[in-house]
C-alpha positions as CSV (number, residue, x, y, z in Angstrom):
1,M,88.0,-116.4,-134.8
2,R,89.6,-119.8,-134.9
3,R,91.7,-119.0,-131.8
4,F,88.5,-117.7,-130.0
5,G,86.7,-121.0,-130.7
6,H,89.8,-122.9,-129.6
7,F,89.8,-120.9,-126.3
8,L,86.1,-121.6,-125.7
9,W,86.4,-125.3,-126.3
10,K,89.6,-125.9,-124.4
11,Y,89.2,-123.5,-121.5
12,A,85.9,-121.6,-121.2
13,F,83.4,-124.4,-121.6
14,P,85.2,-126.9,-119.4
15,I,85.6,-124.3,-116.7
16,F,81.9,-123.4,-116.9
17,V,80.9,-127.1,-116.7
18,A,83.3,-127.7,-113.8
19,G,81.9,-124.7,-111.9
20,F,78.3,-126.0,-112.4
21,V,79.3,-129.4,-111.1
22,A,81.2,-127.9,-108.2
23,L,78.0,-126.0,-107.2
24,Y,76.0,-129.2,-107.6
25,F,78.2,-131.2,-105.3
26,Y,78.5,-128.3,-102.8
27,R,74.8,-128.4,-102.3
28,K,74.7,-132.1,-101.9
29,L,77.5,-132.2,-99.4
30,S,76.1,-129.2,-97.4
31,Q,73.1,-131.2,-96.2
32,P,73.1,-131.3,-92.4
33,E,71.6,-134.8,-92.5
34,L,74.7,-136.1,-94.2
35,W,77.1,-135.0,-91.4
36,S,74.8,-136.2,-88.7
37,A,75.1,-139.8,-90.0
38,N,77.8,-142.2,-89.1
39,L,80.3,-141.0,-91.8
40,V,83.8,-142.2,-90.8
41,P,86.5,-142.8,-93.4
42,R,88.2,-146.1,-92.8
43,P,91.7,-146.5,-94.4
44,E,91.5,-150.3,-94.1
45,W,88.9,-150.1,-96.8
46,L,90.1,-147.1,-98.8
47,I,93.7,-148.3,-99.3
48,P,92.5,-151.6,-100.8
49,A,90.1,-149.6,-103.0
50,A,93.1,-147.7,-104.4
51,L,95.0,-150.9,-105.1
52,A,92.0,-152.5,-106.8
53,Y,91.7,-149.3,-108.9
54,L,95.2,-149.8,-110.1
55,V,94.7,-153.5,-110.8
56,A,91.8,-152.6,-113.0
57,Y,93.9,-150.2,-115.0
58,T,96.7,-152.9,-115.2
59,V,94.2,-155.3,-116.8
60,W,93.3,-152.7,-119.4
61,G,96.9,-151.8,-120.0
62,R,97.7,-155.4,-120.6
63,Y,95.2,-155.5,-123.4
64,Y,97.0,-152.6,-125.0
65,V,100.2,-154.5,-124.9
66,T,98.4,-157.4,-126.7
67,L,97.2,-155.0,-129.4
68,L,100.8,-153.7,-129.9
69,R,102.2,-157.2,-130.2
70,D,99.5,-158.1,-132.7
71,Q,100.8,-155.2,-134.9
72,G,104.3,-156.8,-134.7
73,A,105.7,-154.7,-131.9
74,H,108.6,-156.0,-129.9
75,V,107.5,-154.6,-126.5
76,A,107.9,-156.1,-123.1
77,T,104.8,-156.1,-120.8
78,A,106.5,-153.7,-118.4
79,T,107.4,-151.2,-121.1
80,G,103.8,-151.3,-122.5
81,L,102.3,-150.9,-119.1
82,R,104.6,-148.0,-118.3
83,A,103.5,-146.2,-121.5
84,Y,99.9,-146.9,-120.7
85,F,100.0,-145.6,-117.2
86,I,102.0,-142.5,-118.0
87,S,99.7,-141.7,-121.0
88,Q,96.8,-141.6,-118.6
89,M,97.9,-138.1,-117.7
90,G,97.0,-137.0,-121.2
91,K,93.3,-137.5,-120.4
92,Y,93.5,-134.6,-118.0
93,V,93.8,-132.3,-121.0
94,P,90.6,-131.5,-123.0
95,G,90.2,-133.7,-126.0
96,K,92.3,-136.5,-124.5
97,V,94.5,-136.4,-127.6
98,L,97.7,-136.3,-125.5
99,V,97.0,-139.9,-124.4
100,I,97.9,-140.9,-127.9
101,V,100.8,-138.4,-128.2
102,I,102.4,-139.6,-125.0
103,R,102.2,-143.3,-126.1
104,I,103.9,-142.4,-129.4
105,G,106.7,-140.7,-127.5
106,M,107.1,-143.6,-125.0
107,L,106.9,-146.3,-127.6
108,G,108.9,-144.8,-130.5
109,N,111.4,-147.7,-130.9
110,I,109.4,-151.0,-130.7
111,G,109.5,-152.1,-134.3
112,I,106.2,-150.6,-135.6
113,S,105.4,-147.2,-137.0
114,R,104.1,-144.2,-135.1
115,T,100.9,-144.5,-137.0
116,A,100.4,-148.1,-135.7
117,V,101.1,-147.0,-132.1
118,G,98.5,-144.2,-132.4
119,I,95.9,-146.5,-134.1
120,T,96.2,-149.2,-131.5
121,A,95.8,-146.5,-128.8
122,M,92.6,-145.4,-130.5
123,Y,91.3,-148.9,-130.7
124,E,92.2,-149.6,-127.1
125,S,90.2,-146.6,-125.9
126,L,87.1,-147.5,-127.9
127,V,87.3,-151.1,-126.8
128,W,87.6,-150.0,-123.2
129,A,84.5,-147.8,-123.5
130,G,82.6,-150.4,-125.5
131,S,83.4,-153.0,-122.8
132,G,82.3,-150.6,-120.1
133,A,79.0,-150.0,-121.9
134,L,78.4,-153.8,-122.3
135,V,79.1,-154.5,-118.7
136,G,77.2,-151.5,-117.5
137,I,74.0,-152.1,-119.4
138,L,74.0,-155.9,-119.2
139,L,74.3,-155.8,-115.4
140,L,72.0,-152.9,-114.9
141,P,69.0,-154.2,-113.0
142,P,65.5,-153.2,-114.1
143,S,64.8,-151.7,-110.7
144,L,67.8,-149.3,-111.0
145,W,66.7,-148.4,-114.6
146,E,63.2,-147.6,-113.4
147,G,64.5,-145.8,-110.3
148,L,66.7,-143.7,-112.6
149,R,63.8,-142.9,-114.8
150,A,61.7,-141.7,-111.8
151,E,64.6,-139.7,-110.4
152,L,65.1,-137.9,-113.8
153,Q,61.4,-137.3,-114.2
154,A,61.3,-135.7,-110.7
155,R,64.0,-133.3,-112.0
156,G,62.2,-132.5,-115.2
157,G,64.0,-135.0,-117.5
158,D,63.4,-138.5,-118.7
159,L,65.1,-141.6,-120.2
160,P,64.6,-142.7,-123.8
161,D,61.5,-144.9,-124.2
162,V,63.5,-147.9,-125.3
163,H,64.7,-151.1,-123.8
164,R,67.9,-150.5,-122.0
165,Y,69.8,-153.1,-124.0
166,W,69.4,-151.0,-127.1
167,L,71.7,-148.4,-125.4
168,I,74.6,-150.9,-125.9
169,L,74.7,-150.7,-129.6
170,P,76.1,-147.2,-130.3
171,L,79.0,-147.5,-127.8
172,A,79.8,-151.2,-128.0
173,A,79.6,-151.2,-131.8
174,A,81.9,-148.2,-132.2
175,S,85.1,-150.2,-132.0
176,I,83.7,-152.9,-134.3
177,G,82.6,-150.3,-136.8
178,L,86.1,-148.8,-136.7
179,V,87.4,-152.1,-138.0
180,G,85.2,-151.8,-141.1
181,L,86.1,-148.1,-141.5
182,N,89.8,-149.0,-141.4
183,R,89.3,-151.6,-144.2
184,F,87.2,-149.3,-146.3
185,V,89.8,-146.5,-146.1
186,N,92.5,-148.9,-147.2
187,R,90.5,-150.2,-150.1
188,V,89.8,-146.6,-151.3
189,N,93.5,-145.8,-151.0
190,R,94.3,-148.8,-153.2
191,W,91.7,-147.8,-155.7
192,R,93.0,-144.3,-155.9
193,K,96.7,-144.9,-155.8
194,G,97.1,-148.5,-157.0
195,K,97.6,-151.8,-155.3
196,H,101.0,-150.7,-153.9
197,A,99.6,-147.7,-152.0
198,A,100.5,-147.4,-148.4
199,Q,98.0,-149.0,-146.0
200,L,96.9,-148.0,-142.6
201,P,97.7,-150.5,-139.9
202,R,94.8,-153.0,-139.4
203,V,93.4,-154.2,-136.1
204,K,91.6,-157.5,-136.7
205,L,88.0,-158.1,-135.7
206,H,88.9,-161.0,-133.4
207,M,91.3,-158.7,-131.5
208,V,88.4,-156.2,-130.8
209,L,86.1,-159.0,-129.7
210,L,88.8,-160.4,-127.5
211,G,89.3,-156.9,-126.0
212,L,85.6,-156.4,-125.3
213,A,85.6,-159.7,-123.2
214,Y,89.0,-159.2,-121.6
215,D,88.4,-155.6,-120.6
216,S,85.3,-156.7,-118.8
217,I,87.6,-158.2,-116.2
218,G,88.9,-154.7,-115.4
219,W,85.3,-153.4,-115.0
220,L,84.6,-156.1,-112.5
221,I,87.6,-155.1,-110.5
222,L,86.7,-151.4,-110.7
223,G,83.3,-152.3,-109.3
224,A,85.1,-153.9,-106.4
225,S,87.0,-150.7,-105.9
226,L,83.8,-148.7,-105.8
227,L,82.3,-151.1,-103.3
228,L,85.4,-150.7,-101.0
229,V,85.1,-146.9,-101.2
230,L,81.4,-147.1,-100.2
231,G,82.3,-149.5,-97.3
232,G,85.1,-147.1,-96.3
233,L,82.7,-144.3,-95.8
234,Q,79.5,-146.0,-94.5
235,P,80.2,-149.0,-92.2
236,G,77.8,-151.9,-92.7
237,W,76.4,-150.6,-95.9
238,P,77.9,-152.5,-98.8
239,T,77.1,-156.2,-99.2
240,F,77.9,-158.6,-102.0
241,D,74.3,-158.1,-103.2
242,E,75.2,-154.6,-104.2
243,Y,78.4,-155.6,-106.0
244,W,77.0,-156.4,-109.4
245,N,74.9,-153.2,-109.4
246,L,78.1,-151.2,-108.5
247,V,79.9,-152.8,-111.4
248,S,77.1,-151.6,-113.7
249,I,77.1,-148.1,-112.1
250,G,80.9,-147.7,-112.4
251,G,80.8,-148.8,-116.1
252,I,78.0,-146.5,-117.1
253,A,79.5,-143.5,-115.2
254,Y,83.0,-143.9,-116.7
255,V,81.7,-144.3,-120.3
256,L,79.6,-141.2,-120.0
257,G,82.7,-139.4,-118.7
258,F,84.7,-140.8,-121.7
259,A,82.0,-139.5,-124.1
260,A,82.4,-136.0,-122.6
261,F,85.7,-135.6,-124.5
262,F,85.7,-131.8,-123.8
263,M,86.1,-132.4,-120.1
264,P,89.6,-133.4,-118.8
265,A,89.2,-137.1,-117.6
266,G,85.5,-136.7,-117.8
267,V,85.5,-134.4,-114.7
268,G,82.0,-133.5,-113.6
269,V,80.1,-135.6,-116.1
270,R,81.4,-138.9,-114.7
271,D,81.0,-137.7,-111.1
272,M,77.5,-136.5,-111.5
273,A,76.5,-139.7,-113.3
274,L,78.1,-141.7,-110.5
275,Q,76.4,-139.7,-107.8
276,L,73.0,-139.9,-109.4
277,L,73.2,-143.7,-110.0
278,L,74.5,-144.3,-106.5
279,A,71.7,-142.3,-105.0
280,V,69.1,-144.3,-106.9
281,E,70.7,-147.5,-105.8
282,M,70.9,-146.5,-102.2
283,K,67.3,-145.2,-102.1
284,A,66.1,-148.6,-103.5
285,R,68.1,-150.5,-100.9
286,I,67.5,-148.4,-97.8
287,G,63.9,-147.6,-98.4
288,P,61.7,-144.5,-97.9
289,G,62.3,-144.2,-94.2
290,E,65.7,-142.6,-94.6
291,S,66.3,-138.9,-95.5
292,A,66.6,-138.4,-99.2
293,A,69.0,-135.5,-98.6
294,A,71.3,-137.7,-96.5
295,I,71.3,-140.4,-99.2
296,D,72.1,-137.8,-101.9
297,G,74.9,-136.5,-99.8
298,L,76.4,-139.9,-99.1
299,A,76.3,-140.7,-102.8
300,A,78.0,-137.4,-103.5
301,M,80.7,-138.1,-100.9
302,V,81.3,-141.5,-102.4
303,A,81.6,-140.0,-105.9
304,V,84.1,-137.4,-104.7
305,M,86.1,-139.9,-102.7
306,F,86.2,-142.3,-105.7
307,R,87.5,-139.5,-107.9
308,L,90.2,-138.5,-105.4
309,I,91.4,-142.0,-104.8
310,G,91.4,-142.8,-108.6
311,T,93.2,-139.6,-109.5
312,A,95.8,-139.9,-106.7
313,S,96.4,-143.5,-107.6
314,E,97.0,-142.6,-111.3
315,L,99.2,-139.7,-110.5
316,I,101.4,-141.7,-108.1
317,M,101.7,-144.6,-110.5
318,A,102.5,-142.4,-113.5
319,G,104.9,-140.3,-111.5
320,V,106.9,-143.3,-110.3
321,M,107.0,-144.9,-113.7
322,Y,108.0,-141.7,-115.4
323,R,110.7,-141.1,-112.9
324,F,112.3,-144.5,-113.6
325,A,111.7,-144.5,-117.3
326,P,114.7,-144.4,-119.6
327,A,115.9,-140.8,-120.2
328,A,115.4,-141.2,-124.0
329,A,111.8,-142.1,-123.4
330,R,111.2,-139.1,-121.2
331,A,112.8,-136.8,-123.7
332,A,110.7,-138.2,-126.5
333,V,107.5,-137.6,-124.5
334,R,108.5,-134.0,-123.8
335,A,109.2,-133.5,-127.5
336,E,105.9,-135.0,-128.7
337,V,103.9,-133.0,-126.2
338,A,105.6,-129.8,-127.1
339,A,105.0,-130.5,-130.8
340,A,101.3,-131.2,-130.2
341,E,100.9,-128.0,-128.1
342,S,102.6,-125.9,-130.8
343,V,100.1,-127.3,-133.4
344,N,97.1,-126.5,-131.2
345,A,98.4,-123.1,-130.1
């Protein structure tokens, strides 16, 4: 029974969701109105979009290096970034646990425990998501919020009847709450086993607050990447007026994909959220005179292209860094991944 449940969670359910999303995008991209429009991919926009995407991840990876050093790790920036980029491949496995496993393998000899490496990876992920939620909700314009509500109501759904700022709390507060949980566990451990009991590595509150602010820079850069993709598909469409809205859209879509831990790299969930938000933004900007089907199709095309560019950029960067990583680090990663797979088998 346990193996059957594991099979459903790891394979059957993600495949079902991926199939549903594929059908959704197939219908959006099959609209004749989309292909009759001036849809011409422009490399001079798409290549900078890929570079901006990698710069955003470099900013987030740099914060992870800061967390490691705060724990007392002796790690060079290049070494920490290499582990960060290579570990991104772990998010393409349901549960995303391999992200932490790969980092432990890559950073096994930097002067801190394996537990500390894993805990900093957990904090980094939660701060990343919390920062994306903050940026996404704070920059979300009221017109887009109301347009999204109308779009969902037309499809038989609705948004919570609360002010959008309240949506920040559960995601942005998760990393801060983890600080309190960490201290609580350590106190219980001392109470049960005495004052000399082993303690979990602590991440200080000011480091989390620093990360929420610092990671927002990466989200601003990711918004620029999304704007470049849109410009690379639809000449004359993006302007600086849309930039802040695209930052918000990118942050919200990525955080929703992160929350869907059962889907590798948020596949499907992130892309549908991105398509829906982009469609609402485009309809508000273009006006009612344009074909709704064409706008939905263009939003779907941008979401698909953004996924392809992001995934290709990550794979190329991770592949290059893994190829030139020390042999011992590569062997440690393979051993850690094999051990994790044997436990989950």
